[in-house]
N, C-alpha and C positions, 0 to 999 in steps of 0.2 A: 536255790532250788528252781529248776526249770519246769514250768507248767505247760503241758502240751494239751491243747484243746482237742476234743474228739473230732474226728474227721467230719462227722455230720454237722457240726456247728460252725465249721470253717467256711467262709464265703469265698468261693472261687473267683479268680480275677475275671474270667469270662462272664460269670453271672453279674458281678459288680458292674462291668462295662455295659451289660444289657440294661440293668436297672437305671444306671445313670443316663444312658441314651434315651430311655423311655421318658424319664423325668424332664430331660432337656427338650425333647420333642413336644411334650405336653405344655411346657412353659412357653415355648415359641409359638405354638398353636394358639394358646390363649391370648398372647400379646397381639398376634397378627389378626385374630378374629375380632378383638376389641378395636384395633386400628381401622380395619376395613369397614366396620359398622358406621364410621363417621367420615370416611374419606372415599375418594373415587377409585375407579378400577386401576389395578396394577397387574402387570404380567408376572405371575409367580415364578415362572422359569427364569426370567431375567433378574428378578429380585434376589433369588437364591443362587444365581450364577450357574444355572444349568442350561446347556444348549439343547435345542430340540429341532426336529425336522418337521416343517410345516407340510401339509398335504391337502389335497382336495377330496380325499376319499377315493374309493374305486368303485365304479359302476360300469357295466357293459353298455355298449351302444344301445342295445335293446332295452335295457333298464332305463336309460336316460329318455328314450323315446316314449316309453310307457308313462313315466312321470310327467313328461310334457303333455302327452295326450290326455292325461287326467287332470290337467291344470284347471279346466273350467268346472270341475266337480268340487273343488275345495271351497267355493263360495257358499257358505251356509248361513249368512246373515246373523252371525253371533260372534262372541268373543270366547276364547278358551284361555284357561289359566288365570282368570281374574280372581282376586281374593281380597280379604279385608285389609291387607297391608297397604293398599293404595287408597283407602277411604279418605285419608287426610288431604289427598290431592283433588278430590272430586268437587265439582260444582254442586251436584245434586247427590247427596249421600245415599239416597234410597234407590239410586239407579246404578247400573253397571258402568264401568269406566268407558265402555263403548256400547251404545244401545241404538236401536232403530228409532229414529225420530220421525221420519216421513215414510209412510207405507200405504200403498194404494194399488189396487188392481181394478182396471176398468176397460171396457171395450165399447166402442161406438162404431157401428157398421159403416164401412167405407171411409172412416175418419182416422181412428187410431185403435191400437191394442197396446195397453200400457200396464206394466207391472214393475213397481219400484220398491226397493227396500234401501232407504238412504240413512246412513249412520250419523250419529253425533258423538264426538269425542268429549267425554264428560270430565274434563280437566280444566282447572282455572289457570290463567296465564296468557300472555300475549301470543306466544308461539302457537298454542292450540287454538286460540281465538282466530288466528289467521287461517289455520287449517279448516276450521268449521265454516268460515266465511267463503273459502275457496270451494268447499263441498256444496254450499248453497248456490254459489255462482255457476258452477259447472253442471251439477246434477238436478238440484231442486228447480232452478230456473228453466231448464230444458223440460222437465216434467210438466211444469205449468204451461209452457208454450205448446206442448203436445196436446194437453187437455183443451186448449183453445182452438186447435186446428180443425179444419173442416175439409172433408173429401180429399185428404192427402194420403190415405192408406199408410199411416205411420205406425211403425212397431218400435217401442222403446222399453228397454228393461234396464234395471240397475240392481246390482247385488254386491255384497261385500263379505269380507272375512277379516277377523282380527285375532291377535294372539299376543300374549305377554311371555317373554322369555329372557332370562338373564337381566331382569329389570328394564327391558326395552319393550315398549308397546309398538307393535307393527300392525298397520291397518292397510288393507288393499280394497279399492272400489273399482268395479268394472261396469261400464255402461255399453249398451248395444243399440244403435240407432239405424233404422232403415226407413227412409222416406220415399215412398213410391218407387220410381225407377232409378233414383239416385244410388250412388255407391254406398254400401254398408260402412258404418263408422263405429269402431270400437275404441273406447277410451279406457285407460287404466291409470288410476292415480293411487299413489301409496304415501303413507305418512308414518314416519318412524321417529319415535320420541323416547329419549333417555329419561326414565322415571326417576332415577337416582339423582341425576344432575339437572333435571328440569330444562332440557334443551333438545333441539333437533339433533339427530344423529345421522352421520353420513355413511355411505357404503364403506369407505375406507376405514372408518372407525369400527364398524361392525366386523370387518375382516380382521382387524387387529384383535378385537375382543374374542372372536371365535378362532383365533390362531390360524388364519388362512393367509398364506403368503401372497402379497399383493401382486408381485410379478407373475406368479403362477395363475392367479385369477385373471389378470389382464391377458395373458396368453390364451387362456381358455375362452375368454370372450371373443378374442380375435379369431381363433380357430372356428368357433361355432358360427360366427357371422359370415366368415368366408365360405363355410359349407353351405349355409342357406343361400348366399348369393350365387354360388355355383348351381344350385338347384333352380334358382330363378332364371339364370341364363339359359339353362337347358330347356326350360319350359318356353322361354321367349323364342328360342330357335324353332320351336314347334308352332309358333304363331299365337301363343297365349299372351294376354295383357297382364303382366305380373309386376308387382312392385319391385323396384330395383334399389339395392342398397349401395351406399358409398362406403366401402369398407375402410377407407382412409379417414372418414369423418371422426371428429373428436367426440361425437355423441357416445361413442363406444369406449371412451376412456373412463376409468373408475371415477375420476373427479366429476365427470358429466353424467354418470349413470345414477339418476336420481330416483328411478322407480325400482324398488326392490322390496321383497317380503320374505320373512323367514319364520319357519315353524318346525318344531322337532329338530332334526339335523339336516334340513334342506333349506337352502337359500336360493330364492328365485330372483334373478336379475332380469327385468322386463324392459323390452324396447317396443313400446306400443306406438306404431307410426300414426295411428288414428288420433293420437293426442295433438298432432299438428296438421293433419290433412284428412280428407274423406277416404279412409281405407280401414279394412279390418285386419290388415297384415300386422303381425307382431313377431318378434323373436324372443324366446325365453332361454336364458342360460341357467342351467341348474347346477348348483354347487353343493357339495356335501362337506360336513365337518363332524368331528367326533362329538356325540352328545355327552353332556356332563351331568346327567341325572344321577349317575353313580360315579362319584369322583373318588379316585384312590391313587395312592402311590406306595411304593414298596421300598423297604430298607432291607437289602440282601446282605447277610453276613456269612462269610465263609471262613473256615479256620485258617486257610492259607492266603486269604485275600482281604484287603481292606473293605470296609463297608462302602457300598455304592448305592446311589439313588437312581431309580429308574421308574418308568411307568407313565401314567397319564398326567403330565404336568400342564395340560392345556386347560388351565382354569385361571380364575382371578383370585387375588389375595382376599378379596371381599367374600369369597365363597369357601375359604379354607375351613371355616367352622363346620362345614358339611362334608368334608373329606374324611374318608375312612382310612385309618392307618393300619398297615399290616407289618408286623415285624416277623421276618422269616429267617429262621436259624436252621441251616442245613435242610431246607425243604419243609420245616414244620412251622405252622402259624402259632405265635405266642400270644398275640393280641388280636 
């Protein structure tokens, strides 16, 4: 005797495939999320064998100039995105991971006008200890020198900004020094520290993490510097005394580009020529990358086509636990 199950109790092959796919994805996600909690960054796209096209984002020339012109406004003498997850790394648990250690505003007629907000990086370890010593040597020592000056009409300011993103601490400090009739000198120092691996992080490593193609970035830097040098040459021809760049210098290579700061989806690469000589001239190369605060990828299933993976794979395996999964069947979200 043949028993025929009612149609409503029979599981269709398509539904079975969907359920199995969901279970497999969940299992893989749990395994990867567990793995990345204890290991370093891995490129998810490469890990799962998916090719992707890197890019620098798209901004008009006007938008780029606006962001560059607003550069000096981002120094707010505080840190953003600091949270309790980094408490174990702190030297002083009751303070932020970056805090203002030296702060003074003082004016002495005909001698100096000083306002400084100098940070301290509150992390234990040799690398950060070196950072803090450099900050003392460059900025604190100069502030002390200015306070001892007499009848030099010195103007000295120091301000900073700091941010934590993708477990990377990025700190940028800017000082502005004007001594009497001498040329104005602007110094910018940045400190970028990998909180997960407890080490200094380079620009090349940040580009890899943020999925920016290194060759594209190098070409962007070269093009921007050439543009600024062309402007300088035009002004020189009019008789102005303008800083001249050597566009063939290796200081513009990614390997030698040590001053950079990133926040949100903007990466600033800074060439502050006042770090080496008495000038306020600097070049800022602005790069964009896709933000990953809302990470997602899609599995598209079509009746006549095989399942395909697409979407925003510009993430790290260590962040997969925060990725939102969407299963789309013929245009309908199932999860």
